[in-house]
C-alpha positions, -999 to +999 in steps of 0.1 A: +396+063+290+417+034+300+385+010+285+352+015+278+325+032+292+300+002+295+325-026+300+317-028+338+280-033+330+272-074+326+249-080+300+211-089+310+194-120+293+156-118+282+152-145+305+163-120+335+142-088+324+115-112+325+121-120+361+127-087+372+089-077+355+076-105+371+082-098+403+073-061+402+041-072+387+030-088+428+018-117+415-008-106+385-006-130+351+026-115+328+006-126+298-025-111+305-010-075+319+014-072+295+011-093+263-012-077+239-027-101+217-038-087+181-059-090+156-030-104+133-029-131+154+005-120+168+012-115+202+033-082+213+057-083+241+065-057+265+101-056+255+123-076+228+153-087+234+189-100+204+191-134+223+160-140+211+171-145+176+188-174+165+211-153+143+206-116+140+190-101+112+203-095+079+206-060+062+177-047+038+180-038+009+157-012+005+170+026+003+151+048+019+175+075+011+158+074-029+121+075-021+104+095-043+078+121-034+045+114-058+018+136-072-009+122-087-033+137-107-065+125-127-067+132-167-096+145-177-081+162-203-043+157-216-032+195-215-051+203-180-034+174-163+002+181-181+000+219-170-008+206-132+022+180-135+044+206-147+032+225-117+040+198-091+078+190-106+079+229-099+070+225-062+085+191-053+072+163-066+094+141-079+073+112-096+039+117-110+009+094-112-015+099-142-051+076-137-065+075-170-103+068-179-104+066-218-073+060-243-089+092-264-062+112-247-031+130-265+003+112-248+022+143-268+001+165-248+005+147-212+039+146-215+049+179-230+074+195-215+084+167-187+120+154-187+114+116-188+148+108-181+148+120-143+112+120-134+092+092-132+060+087-147+036+058-129+000+056-157-031+038-146-054+032-168-094+026-165-089+005-196-071-022-211-056-017-248-025-034-265-029-003-291-026+026-263+003+006-248+018+007-283+013+045-290+029+055-257+058+034-260+064+052-293+057+084-278+081+080-251+111+062-275+104+094-294+112+122-267+146+097-248+164+066-251+156+057-218+127+068-194+110+060-161+076+051-174+059+021-157+020+009-172+001-008-145-022-032-158-036-055-138-063-077-148-067-096-113-069-067-096-097-053-123-118-086-116-116-082-074-128-048-078-156-047-107-168-084-102-161-084-140-130-089-170-124-057-189-135-081-218-135-117-210-110-142-192-094-146-226-096-113-246-080-102-212-049-124-210-045-121-246-040-081-238-021-091-209+002-105-227+010-083-255+014-052-226+037-069-206+061-085-235+060-046-248+070-030-214+083-059-195+061-046-166+038-065-137+017-046-117-005-055-088-032-031-068-025-049-028-051-013-018-081-028-025-075-054+003-065-028+027-090-006+019-117-033+020-110-043+055-085-073+051-057-082+082-019-073+071-014-111+068-043-117+042-024-079+025+008-096+022-005-134+016-031-119-017-005-102-028+017-130-036-010-155-047-023-126-065+012-122-085+019-157-085-010-159-109+003-139-134+037-152-130+021-194-135+009-176-168+036-156-181+063-182-169+070-194-201+062-165-224+091-146-209+128-148-220+151-159-198+167-123-211+135-106-198+134-126-167+160-109-150+152-073-161+113-079-151+100-054-133+075-058-106+055-030-088+032-035-059+003-007-052+002-009-015-022+012+006-004+018+045-028+020+074-026+037+114-009+008+131+031+021+124+051-002+136+029-026+119+030-012+085+067-005+090+068-047+091+044-050+065+068-033+040+095-052+046+079-081+047+065-072+012+103-075-002+113-105+011+081-122+007+086-114-029+119-121-033+117-153-025+088-163-051+107-142-076+136-168-063+112-199-076+111-184-109+142-171-113+137-142-121+145-104-114+142-108-068+136-065-068+103-052-067+087-016-064+066-005-036+046+026-046+025+035-012-005+056-005-023+063+032-055+044+035-088+051+029-103+030+053-098+056+085-099+084+067-132+110+080-151+140+071-159+153+104-136+169+119-116+166+085-080+181+097-069+146+113-071+132+085-035+149+083-022+135+110-033+102+101-018+106+068+015+118+084+020+088+105+012+069+072+034+080+053+062+076+076+059+042+080+060+041+041+094+057+043+106+035+069+092+004+055+114+014+027+085+024-001+098+035-031+076+062-040+044+082-019+018+093-033+003+113-004-035+113+001-050+148+000-068+151+037-100+163+015-099+138-010-131+119+006-157+147-003-139+174-023-126+172-058-094+176-067-082+212-057-049+230-058-050+239-017-058+198-014-024+188-038-007+209-018-013+203+014-007+166+004+027+170-014+041+196+018+037+170+040+066+149+022+084+176+016+083+182+051+091+143+056+121+148+032+132+185+040+130+192+072+127+158+092+157+141+073+136+112+061+157+105+035+192+108+051+194+071+066+194+040+047+175+010+063+167+027+093+143-002+107+170-021+105+182-037+139+151-028+157+139-059+176+104-055+179+104-048+139+122-072+129+101-095+153+070-087+136+085-091+105+093-122+110+059-136+121+040-113+093+056-131+067+055-169+084+018-161+087+014-151+056+033-175+036+014-202+053-018-192+040+000-180+005+005-217+006-030-226+018-045-203-014-022-221-037-035-257-019-068-251-029-066-239-067-053-204-062-060-168-063-083-169-090-101-194-085-110-186-047-120-155-062-143-170-088-158-189-051-153-162-029-134-177-006-113-141-005-142-118-005-159-143+025-124-137+044-119-104+040-159-092+048-149-115+080-121-096+087-138-061+086-168-073+105-143-071+132-127-043+124-162-027+121-172-040+153-141-026+169-146+008+156-188+013+166-177+001+204-151+026+205-130-006+211-104+011+181-108+050+180-108+078+154-101+109+169-132+132+163-157+108+148-161+080+175-145+100+199-145+136+214-171+143+182-173+180+182-212+179+174-212+217+162-190+202+127-215+204+103-204+189+065-237+183+048-224+215+027-196+208+021-197+173+000-187+180-037-186+141-044-201+118-020-177+101+005-197+067+009-199+028-007-223+032-038-243+003-050-254-002-088-269-033-098-254-052-125-241-084-134-210-097-125-191-124-130-179-127-091-188-113-064-165-076-064-144-066-034-158-032-019-140-011-005-156+005+029-149+032+051-154+022+092-167+058+100-194+058+069-225+044+089-219+072+115-213+097+095-243+090+075-262+097+104-252+131+112-256+140+081-296+126+085-292+151+113-280+178+105 
């Protein structure tokens, strides 16, 4: 062939495309007919074009080929949790998350027969303990020279979720400083904000403000050498707005890099993703499999490092082998049968996603600056501003669900009236209220379908 196939076709500008669309609309208003106005304050257009970018986007630094299949395990006793972890690894898990409620746990037993050089271990504690941190560090050092263990300590996250410090402000910060000095790791839990109903813009802005509190506090305490090696992890929940969630994760990396540069610290971060609980249901629960699959896909394409899937029955069953196996198999299928680990940066160059990322980043940055100008994240938590803003966003989303503008299939649309769940509830899937004294109003996670489900259960 003497010339390239498409040379005879002239390029078409975005203006020309819009004019053609306007003609085909036959008098209908373009903005009213084709522009989707979202709750994020972003207007989604019917098409995107390269000439709308002053500069073509840079290649992102996320590597979709490196994402890991995670397995989350609640630690009741060390030996039992260890057996589950070893079994999960043998069945395809590539990262283990131990959720520990008490520090009276044998770390040796917990990590027995796990190759700490190859298998990343995430540890989330329901307590704050410098002693436990030292013990963990000692046990790991006795086993390997280099490990991929990450200890998640988030005192502000605990305050936001429970309304109280672990002990008090001074003691928590002292212990937190000691833990960071020992581990050189900082962890931010953003899943609370998503599961409570915050918008994507709010989640991103709160991520920056939340971590900025730590960076401000630790800036003079961390050595210049440690700053370059500081590890920062964001724990996020991924919702069902497919392309927006891809853009959210990409925007989070971009925003973190910009903030970290100002502090002259490591601009790389670790993103740990889990499907949202907010849109999960107990009726027609198998639809949860579809929801978690697309949410895991968003996490992969967005560039999450580790994905811990949510079992389809996690809302109403105790942790069980079948639910965990199905959740893990969903990720195995995505990786090894759907080839979601074969292309790096798969969302790069998608004009729609790039545009969403740019707009989300800009709006989140403006909100972050506003929070910082008005006292910072901790101050706004204490005065209740963050809680109020999330409540407003959650109420709008709840109203959309109640009026079926936001559909959860099998629950508020096409529900199976013969579906019975009352005798299948091993644990309560509903928001629990307990009277206790708190120093701030806690941010509460609540699923969209809770009220509807309670009414259905009462009628069974």
